[in-house]
VEXKE-488044 format. One record per residue (C-alpha): residue number from 1; x, y, z. Coordinates in Angstrom, 3 decimals. Layout:
# residues N
[atom NUM,[X,Y,Z]]
...
END
This chain:
# residues 283
[atom 1,[27.350,5.071,143.144]]
[atom 2,[24.646,2.811,144.806]]
[atom 3,[26.471,3.363,148.154]]
[atom 4,[26.613,6.663,147.991]]
[atom 5,[23.453,6.849,146.741]]
[atom 6,[22.822,5.176,150.645]]
[atom 7,[24.744,7.580,152.311]]
[atom 8,[23.346,10.622,151.062]]
[atom 9,[20.180,9.273,151.363]]
[atom 10,[20.729,8.521,155.241]]
[atom 11,[22.226,12.092,155.563]]
[atom 12,[19.255,13.127,154.130]]
[atom 13,[17.159,11.399,156.975]]
[atom 14,[19.685,12.457,159.594]]
[atom 15,[19.400,16.458,159.397]]
[atom 16,[15.448,16.150,158.736]]
[atom 17,[15.328,14.613,162.083]]
[atom 18,[17.818,17.015,163.436]]
[atom 19,[15.404,19.907,161.654]]
[atom 20,[12.636,18.644,163.532]]
[atom 21,[13.878,18.939,167.181]]
[atom 22,[15.644,22.423,166.445]]
[atom 23,[12.352,23.710,165.155]]
[atom 24,[10.380,22.534,167.932]]
[atom 25,[13.150,23.742,170.194]]
[atom 26,[12.687,27.258,168.492]]
[atom 27,[8.525,27.286,168.493]]
[atom 28,[8.569,25.949,172.463]]
[atom 29,[11.038,29.329,173.354]]
[atom 30,[9.041,31.475,170.837]]
[atom 31,[5.969,30.656,173.423]]
[atom 32,[7.991,30.912,176.447]]
[atom 33,[9.267,34.210,175.611]]
[atom 34,[5.740,35.415,174.471]]
[atom 35,[4.406,34.638,177.937]]
[atom 36,[7.337,35.896,180.220]]
[atom 37,[7.234,39.286,177.940]]
[atom 38,[3.384,39.720,179.262]]
[atom 39,[4.742,40.361,182.841]]
[atom 40,[8.401,42.226,182.323]]
[atom 41,[7.272,46.097,181.379]]
[atom 42,[5.299,46.046,185.076]]
[atom 43,[8.158,44.188,186.943]]
[atom 44,[10.356,46.736,185.922]]
[atom 45,[8.365,49.372,186.669]]
[atom 46,[7.337,47.865,190.111]]
[atom 47,[11.383,47.354,190.949]]
[atom 48,[11.620,51.363,189.698]]
[atom 49,[9.339,52.403,192.169]]
[atom 50,[10.578,49.950,194.611]]
[atom 51,[14.020,51.721,194.260]]
[atom 52,[12.527,55.314,194.626]]
[atom 53,[10.932,54.485,197.605]]
[atom 54,[13.490,52.959,198.895]]
[atom 55,[15.781,56.018,198.040]]
[atom 56,[13.271,58.751,199.853]]
[atom 57,[13.480,56.565,203.101]]
[atom 58,[17.553,56.624,202.816]]
[atom 59,[17.598,60.300,202.145]]
[atom 60,[15.537,60.873,205.316]]
[atom 61,[17.793,59.191,207.417]]
[atom 62,[19.882,60.998,210.079]]
[atom 63,[23.498,62.500,209.353]]
[atom 64,[24.598,63.424,205.818]]
[atom 65,[23.345,62.390,202.807]]
[atom 66,[26.683,61.628,201.196]]
[atom 67,[27.535,59.493,204.037]]
[atom 68,[24.586,57.607,203.634]]
[atom 69,[25.403,56.399,200.476]]
[atom 70,[28.449,55.271,201.417]]
[atom 71,[28.463,51.375,202.750]]
[atom 72,[27.052,50.817,205.634]]
[atom 73,[29.807,48.664,207.300]]
[atom 74,[32.657,50.431,206.046]]
[atom 75,[33.674,48.856,202.797]]
[atom 76,[34.902,45.903,205.283]]
[atom 77,[34.485,42.440,203.945]]
[atom 78,[35.251,41.045,200.392]]
[atom 79,[33.255,41.753,197.193]]
[atom 80,[30.254,38.849,196.661]]
[atom 81,[29.409,38.420,193.223]]
[atom 82,[26.274,36.361,191.416]]
[atom 83,[26.279,35.305,188.446]]
[atom 84,[22.899,33.967,186.691]]
[atom 85,[23.647,31.326,184.162]]
[atom 86,[21.068,29.062,182.485]]
[atom 87,[20.147,25.172,183.395]]
[atom 88,[20.080,24.078,179.705]]
[atom 89,[22.335,24.848,176.586]]
[atom 90,[21.632,25.158,172.931]]
[atom 91,[20.940,28.998,173.910]]
[atom 92,[23.685,30.458,171.481]]
[atom 93,[26.641,32.828,173.083]]
[atom 94,[24.305,33.505,176.207]]
[atom 95,[25.943,31.471,178.912]]
[atom 96,[29.843,32.626,176.734]]
[atom 97,[28.851,36.072,177.474]]
[atom 98,[28.511,35.880,181.065]]
[atom 99,[31.825,34.027,180.981]]
[atom 100,[33.012,37.269,179.050]]
[atom 101,[31.811,39.356,181.783]]
[atom 102,[33.277,37.582,184.592]]
[atom 103,[36.764,37.595,183.132]]
[atom 104,[36.179,42.044,182.938]]
[atom 105,[35.134,42.733,185.991]]
[atom 106,[35.747,39.428,188.797]]
[atom 107,[38.876,40.984,190.563]]
[atom 108,[40.924,38.931,193.066]]
[atom 109,[39.812,38.165,196.060]]
[atom 110,[36.006,38.518,194.858]]
[atom 111,[34.140,35.710,195.801]]
[atom 112,[31.461,34.164,193.570]]
[atom 113,[27.581,32.769,193.921]]
[atom 114,[26.391,30.454,190.666]]
[atom 115,[22.863,30.547,189.472]]
[atom 116,[22.195,28.026,187.107]]
[atom 117,[24.098,24.619,186.469]]
[atom 118,[25.795,25.672,183.123]]
[atom 119,[27.701,28.044,185.527]]
[atom 120,[29.029,24.818,188.069]]
[atom 121,[32.219,24.395,185.996]]
[atom 122,[33.615,27.482,187.305]]
[atom 123,[33.711,26.672,190.676]]
[atom 124,[34.310,22.744,189.917]]
[atom 125,[37.334,23.904,187.898]]
[atom 126,[38.624,26.610,190.529]]
[atom 127,[38.595,29.320,188.198]]
[atom 128,[36.645,31.106,191.122]]
[atom 129,[35.924,30.830,194.741]]
[atom 130,[32.800,30.268,196.071]]
[atom 131,[30.906,31.591,198.649]]
[atom 132,[29.469,29.508,201.330]]
[atom 133,[26.765,29.907,203.613]]
[atom 134,[23.749,30.789,201.488]]
[atom 135,[20.341,29.329,201.015]]
[atom 136,[20.549,28.087,197.389]]
[atom 137,[18.505,30.041,195.052]]
[atom 138,[17.443,28.345,191.405]]
[atom 139,[16.149,29.682,188.179]]
[atom 140,[12.946,29.630,189.291]]
[atom 141,[13.031,30.793,192.965]]
[atom 142,[9.925,31.007,195.011]]
[atom 143,[9.123,34.026,197.457]]
[atom 144,[10.637,32.541,200.392]]
[atom 145,[13.700,31.321,199.317]]
[atom 146,[14.517,34.828,197.979]]
[atom 147,[13.646,36.746,200.629]]
[atom 148,[16.072,34.073,203.200]]
[atom 149,[18.861,34.605,200.406]]
[atom 150,[18.177,38.448,200.830]]
[atom 151,[18.117,38.218,204.557]]
[atom 152,[21.674,36.034,204.872]]
[atom 153,[22.633,38.918,201.870]]
[atom 154,[21.694,41.932,204.477]]
[atom 155,[23.656,40.249,207.452]]
[atom 156,[26.781,39.291,206.246]]
[atom 157,[27.007,42.649,204.809]]
[atom 158,[26.095,44.073,207.888]]
[atom 159,[28.752,42.104,210.112]]
[atom 160,[30.957,43.069,207.776]]
[atom 161,[31.776,39.851,205.851]]
[atom 162,[31.167,41.334,202.605]]
[atom 163,[31.795,44.469,201.676]]
[atom 164,[29.820,44.718,198.438]]
[atom 165,[27.275,42.758,196.347]]
[atom 166,[26.826,42.496,192.619]]
[atom 167,[25.056,40.789,190.568]]
[atom 168,[26.078,39.375,186.641]]
[atom 169,[22.902,38.386,184.601]]
[atom 170,[21.682,39.052,180.957]]
[atom 171,[18.858,41.592,180.532]]
[atom 172,[16.642,41.421,177.435]]
[atom 173,[17.037,44.562,174.996]]
[atom 174,[14.830,43.109,172.572]]
[atom 175,[14.200,39.635,170.403]]
[atom 176,[17.532,39.876,168.613]]
[atom 177,[19.578,41.380,171.054]]
[atom 178,[20.405,40.527,174.775]]
[atom 179,[23.103,42.001,177.153]]
[atom 180,[25.165,40.896,179.956]]
[atom 181,[25.385,43.304,182.837]]
[atom 182,[27.344,43.913,185.801]]
[atom 183,[25.611,45.978,188.440]]
[atom 184,[26.004,46.801,192.086]]
[atom 185,[23.001,45.220,194.362]]
[atom 186,[23.863,46.742,197.117]]
[atom 187,[24.978,49.562,198.755]]
[atom 188,[22.561,50.871,195.926]]
[atom 189,[23.025,54.296,194.641]]
[atom 190,[20.447,56.664,195.916]]
[atom 191,[18.486,58.135,192.903]]
[atom 192,[17.820,61.968,192.082]]
[atom 193,[14.105,62.888,192.977]]
[atom 194,[12.732,65.132,190.439]]
[atom 195,[12.876,68.101,192.564]]
[atom 196,[15.210,70.393,194.589]]
[atom 197,[15.858,68.495,198.145]]
[atom 198,[15.400,72.034,199.994]]
[atom 199,[12.051,72.478,198.729]]
[atom 200,[10.839,69.007,199.543]]
[atom 201,[8.738,67.954,201.884]]
[atom 202,[9.108,64.915,203.121]]
[atom 203,[6.274,61.975,204.293]]
[atom 204,[5.935,61.742,208.070]]
[atom 205,[6.782,58.449,209.115]]
[atom 206,[5.622,56.299,211.664]]
[atom 207,[9.323,55.583,213.087]]
[atom 208,[12.360,55.624,212.805]]
[atom 209,[13.746,56.003,209.147]]
[atom 210,[16.899,54.496,209.712]]
[atom 211,[14.603,51.088,211.465]]
[atom 212,[12.195,51.704,208.195]]
[atom 213,[15.067,51.390,206.117]]
[atom 214,[16.357,47.909,207.226]]
[atom 215,[13.572,46.574,207.779]]
[atom 216,[12.653,47.213,203.750]]
[atom 217,[15.876,46.369,202.205]]
[atom 218,[15.636,42.572,202.689]]
[atom 219,[12.327,42.623,200.539]]
[atom 220,[13.869,45.288,198.129]]
[atom 221,[16.656,42.602,197.235]]
[atom 222,[14.532,39.923,197.159]]
[atom 223,[12.076,42.089,194.829]]
[atom 224,[15.420,42.943,192.942]]
[atom 225,[16.543,39.448,192.815]]
[atom 226,[13.261,38.222,191.590]]
[atom 227,[12.826,40.646,188.698]]
[atom 228,[16.629,40.052,187.399]]
[atom 229,[16.280,36.384,187.753]]
[atom 230,[13.346,36.357,185.526]]
[atom 231,[14.752,38.660,183.186]]
[atom 232,[17.771,36.433,182.986]]
[atom 233,[15.209,33.409,181.880]]
[atom 234,[13.518,35.435,179.552]]
[atom 235,[16.716,36.672,177.933]]
[atom 236,[17.479,32.934,177.705]]
[atom 237,[14.935,31.783,175.815]]
[atom 238,[15.228,35.004,173.405]]
[atom 239,[18.789,33.580,173.012]]
[atom 240,[17.653,29.916,172.135]]
[atom 241,[14.876,31.296,169.951]]
[atom 242,[17.785,32.735,167.948]]
[atom 243,[19.682,29.772,167.899]]
[atom 244,[17.403,27.485,167.006]]
[atom 245,[15.782,29.570,164.240]]
[atom 246,[19.048,30.269,162.873]]
[atom 247,[19.978,25.977,163.241]]
[atom 248,[16.814,24.943,161.369]]
[atom 249,[17.251,27.647,158.334]]
[atom 250,[20.945,26.082,158.121]]
[atom 251,[19.644,22.861,158.278]]
[atom 252,[16.777,23.675,155.223]]
[atom 253,[20.126,24.996,153.540]]
[atom 254,[22.166,21.902,153.904]]
[atom 255,[18.893,19.309,153.169]]
[atom 256,[18.461,21.398,149.648]]
[atom 257,[21.904,20.885,148.882]]
[atom 258,[22.129,17.311,149.251]]
[atom 259,[18.676,16.736,148.065]]
[atom 260,[20.217,18.342,144.554]]
[atom 261,[23.515,16.363,145.168]]
[atom 262,[21.400,12.842,145.912]]
[atom 263,[19.358,14.243,142.416]]
[atom 264,[21.999,14.462,139.925]]
[atom 265,[23.912,11.025,141.618]]
[atom 266,[20.730,9.465,141.420]]
[atom 267,[20.674,10.651,137.575]]
[atom 268,[23.318,10.410,136.949]]
[atom 269,[23.149,6.576,138.275]]
[atom 270,[19.908,5.936,136.043]]
[atom 271,[21.680,7.814,132.791]]
[atom 272,[24.668,5.051,133.354]]
[atom 273,[22.773,1.710,133.567]]
[atom 274,[20.796,2.908,130.529]]
[atom 275,[24.276,3.527,128.749]]
[atom 276,[25.161,-0.098,129.778]]
[atom 277,[21.962,-1.647,128.320]]
[atom 278,[21.646,0.134,125.230]]
[atom 279,[25.467,-0.838,124.529]]
[atom 280,[25.147,-4.755,125.470]]
[atom 281,[27.410,-4.949,128.712]]
[atom 282,[24.420,-6.057,130.332]]
[atom 283,[22.707,-9.096,129.736]]
END
């Protein structure tokens, strides 16, 4: 009985130490989540205004509007998919949801660029074909890194190496839900203005709309990637907070059960010793 009590006591101590870690990770993720939430709405608004402005410039470019909505390189080349994973684990189904999304959306012949250490296994294992030559990106990219990446992407599309580019990333919905989405990076859909195009008086531009459009696209792509990567990082913290909260609750339940079992076994051991003393079996 004493060895059983010792094993139970060691297990209680082990689970207690694990609970301290999960609780600490939960609090850290919660702090990072609150910090990121402060700027999420403004980042989304900024990107939305970027898209509207670029759409209006694109509509002023010479030629039919329907023709301008098609890929500028005529659809040549392969499709490129940029997938945003996490660098760390212990974030629930965050990376698993990305795996499922890529399995549904990525077709044969597509190339893949992975951001985040947890997604590198897809390329190492040969599950997907990687794209080479692009500047590296991390989950905390700087502005100049994003611009170089976006500029290289635009050049590859213009020369026909890439026909379309997509982003697979996790969107933050609320504190309990994140959603892995697959969306087009380029060419993007032209947003319909909230007015009749025939009655619209476009602003006068100081340069040709096509030239202005070509200059603005890399900046838009950099802004797009920045917002989506930061939102994916926010979703990661949300998923980690939920996972660690669940782990802490499970540890609390297990500790309660073990402490109850330990107390029962200890009380039984004491009772047995008293019975043996009273019966005279122990000197």
